[in-house]
Structure formats: C-alpha cells, structure tokens
C-alpha positions in Angstrom: 0.0 0.0 0.0 1.4 3.4 -0.9 0.4 6.9 -0.1 0.2 9.4 -2.8 -0.7 13.1 -2.6 -3.0 14.7 -5.1 -2.7 18.5 -5.4 -5.9 20.5 -5.2 -7.2 21.5 -8.7 -6.8 25.1 -9.7 -9.9 27.2 -9.4 -11.3 28.4 -12.7 -14.3 30.2 -11.3 -12.4 33.2 -10.0 -11.0 35.8 -12.4 -7.5 36.9 -11.6 -7.1 40.6 -11.1 -4.6 42.4 -13.3 -1.2 42.6 -11.6 1.7 44.9 -12.2 1.4 46.8 -15.5 3.4 45.3 -18.4 6.9 46.6 -18.5 6.8 47.9 -14.9 10.2 46.6 -13.8 13.3 47.9 -12.2 14.9 47.9 -15.6 12.3 50.4 -16.9 12.8 52.6 -13.8 16.6 52.5 -14.4 16.2 53.5 -18.0 13.8 56.3 -17.0 16.4 57.5 -14.5 19.0 57.7 -17.3 16.6 59.7 -19.4 15.9 62.1 -16.5 19.6 62.6 -15.8 20.6 63.0 -19.5 17.8 65.4 -20.3 18.4 67.6 -17.2 22.2 67.5 -17.8 21.9 68.6 -21.4 19.6 71.5 -20.5 21.8 72.5 -17.6 24.9 72.7 -19.8 23.0 74.6 -22.5 21.7 77.1 -19.9 25.1 77.6 -18.3 26.8 78.3 -21.6 24.2 80.0 -23.7 21.7 81.4 -21.1 18.1 80.5 -20.4 16.5 82.8 -23.0 19.0 83.6 -25.8 17.8 86.1 -28.5 14.9 84.8 -30.5 15.7 83.3 -33.9 19.4 82.6 -33.1 21.1 79.2 -33.1 21.7 79.6 -29.4 17.9 79.8 -28.8 17.4 76.7 -30.9 20.0 74.7 -28.9 18.7 75.8 -25.5 15.1 75.0 -26.4 15.9 71.7 -27.9 17.8 70.9 -24.8 14.7 71.9 -22.8 12.7 69.4 -24.9 15.1 66.7 -23.9 14.6 67.7 -20.3 10.8 67.6 -20.6 10.9 64.2 -22.3 12.9 63.0 -19.2 10.1 64.4 -17.0 7.6 62.4 -19.0 9.5 59.3 -18.2 9.7 60.4 -14.5 5.9 60.9 -14.3 5.4 57.4 -15.8 7.7 55.9 -13.2 5.7 57.7 -10.5 2.5 56.3 -11.9 3.7 52.7 -12.3 5.4 52.6 -8.8 2.4 54.2 -7.1 4.7 57.0 -5.8 1.8 59.4 -4.8 -0.8 56.7 -4.2 -2.6 54.0 -6.1 -6.2 55.3 -6.2 -8.1 56.8 -9.1 -7.4 60.4 -8.0 -3.6 59.8 -7.9 -3.6 58.4 -11.4 -5.7 61.2 -12.7 -3.3 63.8 -11.3 -0.4 62.1 -13.0 -2.3 61.9 -16.3 -3.0 65.6 -16.0 0.7 66.2 -15.4 1.5 64.2 -18.5 -0.9 66.4 -20.5 0.7 69.6 -19.1 4.1 68.3 -20.1 3.0 67.4 -23.6 1.8 70.9 -24.3 4.9 72.4 -22.6 7.0 70.4 -25.1 5.0 72.0 -27.9 5.8 75.4 -26.3 9.6 74.6 -26.3 9.5 73.5 -30.0 7.7 76.8 -30.8 10.4 78.7 -29.0 13.0 76.9 -31.0 11.5 77.0 -34.5 8.6 79.6 -34.7 9.9 83.0 -33.4 7.4 84.7 -35.7 4.6 83.4 -33.5 5.9 84.9 -30.2 3.5 87.8 -30.2 0.4 85.8 -31.0 -2.4 84.8 -28.6 -2.0 81.2 -29.5 1.6 81.2 -28.5 0.8 83.0 -25.2 -1.7 80.3 -24.3 0.6 77.4 -25.2 3.5 79.0 -23.4 1.5 79.1 -20.1 1.8 75.3 -19.9 5.6 75.5 -19.3 5.3 77.1 -15.9 2.1 75.1 -15.1 3.9 71.8 -15.8 6.8 72.8 -13.6 4.4 73.8 -10.8 2.7 70.5 -11.2 6.0 68.7 -10.8 6.7 70.6 -7.6 3.4 69.5 -6.2 4.1 65.9 -7.1 7.5 66.1 -5.3 5.8 67.2 -2.1 3.1 64.5 -2.4 5.8 61.8 -2.9 7.5 62.8 0.3 4.2 62.8 2.2 3.0 59.4 0.8 6.3 57.7 1.7 5.9 54.9 -0.9 9.4 55.6 -2.1 12.0 54.8 0.5 15.3 56.3 1.5 16.7 59.3 -0.4 14.3 58.6 -3.3 11.4 59.7 -1.0 12.7 63.3 -0.5 14.9 64.0 -3.5 12.0 64.6 -5.9 10.9 67.5 -3.7 14.4 68.9 -4.0 14.5 68.4 -7.8 11.0 69.6 -8.5 11.5 72.9 -6.7 13.3 74.1 -9.8 10.6 76.5 -10.8 9.9 78.0 -7.3 13.7 78.7 -7.0 14.6 79.8 -10.6 11.6 81.9 -11.5 11.9 84.4 -8.6 15.7 84.5 -9.3 14.9 85.6 -12.9 13.1 88.7 -11.5 15.3 89.5 -8.6 18.8 88.6 -9.9 18.5 88.2 -13.7 22.3 88.3 -14.2 22.8 85.0 -12.5 19.6 83.2 -13.4 21.2 80.9 -16.0 23.8 79.7 -13.4 21.3 79.2 -10.6 19.0 77.3 -13.0 21.9 75.2 -14.3 23.2 74.4 -10.9 19.7 73.5 -9.6 19.2 71.1 -12.5 22.5 69.3 -11.6 21.8 69.1 -7.9 18.1 68.3 -8.4 17.0 66.4 -11.5 20.4 65.0 -12.6 20.9 63.6 -9.1 17.3 62.3 -9.0 18.0 60.5 -12.3 21.1 58.9 -10.9 19.2 57.8 -7.8 16.5 56.2 -10.0 19.1 54.5 -12.2 21.1 53.1 -9.3 18.5 52.5 -6.6 15.1 52.1 -8.4 12.0 52.2 -6.3 10.1 48.9 -6.3 7.2 48.8 -8.8 3.7 48.8 -7.2 2.1 45.4 -7.4 -1.7 45.4 -7.5 -3.1 42.6 -5.3 -4.5 39.6 -6.9 -7.7 37.9 -5.8 -5.9 34.7 -5.0 -3.5 36.6 -2.8 -6.2 37.1 -0.2 -5.8 35.1 3.0 -8.1 32.1 3.5 -11.3 32.7 5.4 -11.3 32.0 9.1 -13.2 28.9 10.1 -15.3 28.5 13.3 -13.4 26.7 16.1 -15.5 23.5 15.6 -14.5 23.2 11.9 -10.8 23.9 12.3 -10.2 20.4 13.8 -12.2 18.7 11.1 -10.1 20.4 8.4 -6.9 19.6 10.2 -7.8 15.9 10.5 -9.1 15.6 6.9 -7.0 13.2 4.7 -4.6 15.1 2.4 -4.1 12.4 -0.1 -5.6 9.2 -1.3 -4.7 5.6 -0.6 -3.6 3.4 -3.5 -2.4 -0.1 -3.5 
C-alpha cells in the first residue's frame, strides 16, 4: 500500500485581477532615470553656456530650447515611473493627477518647440496660451514632489529628492526677476543638484514597482473553532495499493 498526494485542482471560477502593469520593472525605472539625468544634464549645460533665454531666432535659442525638450521628455518618463510605482498613491485620483501632469508636459513640449522654431509666432495669442503650460507643468512637478514625500511609498533618499529636484521653478523663476544676471547659473546648478541627481538615484536605486493585489493573494477565510479540527484531520491524499 502506498500513499500518494493529489494536489488540489486550480480554481477556474475566479478571475485573476490584473497585476503589475506590463513593462513595470526595475529595468524600466533605471532607463527612465538615465533619461531624466541625460535630459536635465543637457539643459543644464545649455543654460550655463548660452543662457536661459537667448535672443529669438538665433542658433543659441534653438539649442537651448531643444535641450529643454530633452529635459521635458525625461520628465515624461519620470511621471510614468511615479505612476507605475504608485509614488503618490494607487487610487483613481492619484492616477488622474499624473495623467494631468502628462498632459501639461505634452503641451509644454510644444511650447519649447515653438520657442525653437517659430519665433514669428511669439506675439500671437495662441503662443501665449501654449507657453503658459511651461510654468504650469513645472508647478505640477513641484506639487508631485511634495506628495511623494508625504506618501512615503518611495524609501530612502528617493522619497525626498523629488521634492528637491522639482523645486526648480519655485527657485529659478523668482531669481529671474530679482537677480537676472545669475539666473542661468542658478537654474543650471539646480538642475544638476536636483534632476540629474534624481535620475542617478532612480538608475542606481530604483523604487520597487507597485504590485496590485491579486484575488488569490487574499488570506483564506477564518473557520469557526469547531470546523478547524475537522479540516486539520481531513486526509490530504488518497490511498492506493
């Protein structure tokens, strides 16, 4: 007589909830960190060498604004990482806020391209409206940095460094009005200390992706005391022989 164990059949009557979004891996977070560091670094160098607002229509203006586009693309990756890792929360409101920031950045990229290639439109109402999305997108990033620190879903230095990096606009914009002669250097230095460093942090110590719970991850239901003994004494296999 031999004792063999038959595993319980898999349940087919329960749908499995969707887990981590496809592509949400530490590899993606690392690549996004590289994009953030590269974009911020290129814009930092361009600002330091050529200024933040070179004369319209010059090659210097084209270079600076294309570097700004690279920076903004890096921010698009950063917001995607924040969404996929649940950096500010995992609820519907959190995801909507991040989608809004993606939208602001998208229009801000159009603004940078217009600064680079369409100086003839600078005095139009259309350009004025589009250009508003540049500061709005940066203010949105600053708000996200504060929310990440409060939520505490990212650990270690990654929890607080977004707040440092995303304070670029609150630091640089007042400097442009108060000390315009040094604005380009303040902005460039802040990009290095803030966003370039944040990109390095993400590339070397990526936050863990958020994993949505699956239905079969739930703990088993608690049984009444009288039934616990019956379950424990129930045969786990079948006799053969």
